N, C-alpha and C positions, 0 to 999 in steps of 0.2 A: 835216079835211074832205076828203071824197073826191068826185071827179066821176065820173060813169058815162057811158061811151060804148059804144054797141052797134054791132058789126060783124057783119052777118048775123044768126045766131042766138046768138052768143057775146057775153056782156057782159064788158067789160074795165074794171077800175077803176084809176084813176091818182090819185096824190096831187096835190091842187090847191095845197097849201102844202108847202114843204120841211120835212123832219123838224125838229121843235122840240127844242132843248136845254132840257128842262123845268126849271123853277125852282118846286118845289112849295111851296105854302103849306098846311100841314096843321093842321086844327083841333085844339084841345086834346083829350087823351085823356079819353074819358068812355064807357067800355065797351070791347068787344073790337076795334072798328073805328072809325077816324077818316076823315073825308072830306078829300081834298086837292084843290086846284085849282092848275093851272099858271098862274103869274103872266104868262107870255108868250102862250100859245095858249088858255088858259081850259079846257083839258081837265080833266075831273073823274075822280078815281080814288080807290079805297078803300085804306087802309093799315091793316095789322094792328098793334095796340098791344101784342101779346104777343111777346116775343122767342122763346119756345118755339114758338109757332105759326109764326113767320116761318122758323125753322130747319127745320121740317117741309116747307116748300115747296121746299127745295133738296135 
């Protein structure tokens, strides 16, 4: 969650919550991508189910 403060004409964003040490709960693989949700901060993220696809990102 980000808070936005404006100073003059420049918008500055600051983190309202300290960085989370995510603990992902990832749904079962059913296709190329599974959705995961952090158990702590409830952030949603997509995870690739293919090892080959994951290697290409790096």
